[in-house]
Phi, psi and omega in degrees: 000326189307325183286346185288132174242129183237128181229157172236150171283168175301324181287333179283326174297327180294342182268352181285150177303137173283167178307321176297323176295318180296321178293321182292314175306316178296328188269319187267336184084010174204166184200127176267120182284177170283189184269102183264348177246134170289166173300317176307311181302307181301322169303316180294326179298315179302308184301304185302326183290319174307316180299316177305306182301331177286351181113353180304126173216143176270329180194161181229157182304133181303327172224164177261108180302164193280337182239035185292135177268124183201088176288152174221164182300333180299342181276354170070199193276060179248175177296119182274137165228137183219114182279159169067027181281349173287331179279318197272332194230113181295321180296320168289322181296328181299324181282311180306328184263032174284125182314321186299323179299315181292321179297321183287318182295320174298323176295315184290321178280347177059052175224176190262336185223135178233133177240148169303143169257311181197150168239140180225124177276129185228135173224112184262105184298152170287060179240099192300334183256006176300118178297329178293341181282354176270116174259115187279172185294132183201165161229152188296327187302322180308324179277345182252037180295339176278359176264142183280337186276150165257012180257007182292160188207173177226132171261112177268116197241096174284155179264011182192177174314134174230094183270174176303316185297354182255006179073050177297167174294144179236127182268135163271106185305126180071001184295337180300339188266002181287143165281136181276129178295153179313122186238162180263178183293345179296349178290347182276347177279143182297154184307318183296351175256006189246165171275129181295326177295328177293323181287318175304309173304317184296319181296321182287324176294322177292321175298314178299322176295332182266353174075028179236163174266152178279110175253115186263126181238102177290132181264114173277116182250120179290150173311127182090346176271165175220157176253119171264142179220148177291158183287356178239022176268125177296146174197167183192189173201158186253198189287157171263099183260014183270184179260018178225149177295151165262115186249131183199169174226130171271113176261102180269138193232149180230151181274166187296331182282351186288145173206168177294145171223157169280126181231090179302138173258165188294338180275001183095351183271179176249147173291149182226170177226154177306328175313318190305334179273351194232331185283161174293177181246153178283168178301330178268011175089005180277155166299134185260113177279007175255007186297117189294345183282325184249334180234066181292150173283132175274324192205131172218121179261098182264000000 
């Protein structure tokens, strides 16, 4: 990584978060960016995603991890989730690896280096009553318990204007600063494997434990803009009641200091992440979350 050079144009530097924006992110746990992608780039995300859905791949995963999200046409008109698109499809990766995205994330997380952790291509069909379109309240760090960092974050990148009627991402304001009430091991399971009412109750109980109200903020995201959120910010999304599909990528990001850690569960096993099945190993045998094939560096300020 030491040989990588990243630069921004003057126009891109003007798009970085201001000191006030960084302070807002620290307080609220989310930040709506300036326009980081051009219209041509968002058009290409749509086109590349359609080619991906049609089966185009530049490479495929060497093995299938146990909890891989991987929609295919046999699953029908449900909400689609496809992981590792930054690895499998160069057309999508070319835009996702834009250094400006990493530079914005580095400013918000107040770190010098940002790597991709995961990318998930998402398609929410315009079917108002489709149960899979509802994403219940959760925060990402629960699923990343095998990661050592508390500075990880996500860029939610719609390919178009994304208003509330399309089921945009909704933030629970300031929830990344909450002290978490005692939780059981089920929190490491993905929301798709959890009971929604239990997740709603968990949110309510955590807010009560911290003596705060739950403030839900649906983020209207203009085309080319992104919403960044902290790994411990509760979020979810509602139904798509528009007449168009909601197309987006959740680009999960890690700081340069992140690495695998053992996180024991009550049954004696260790928490794991899909990377553990595919990435190379460190010298001491741990999964390497800096493997450049799967976790490439987006930004490094040397």
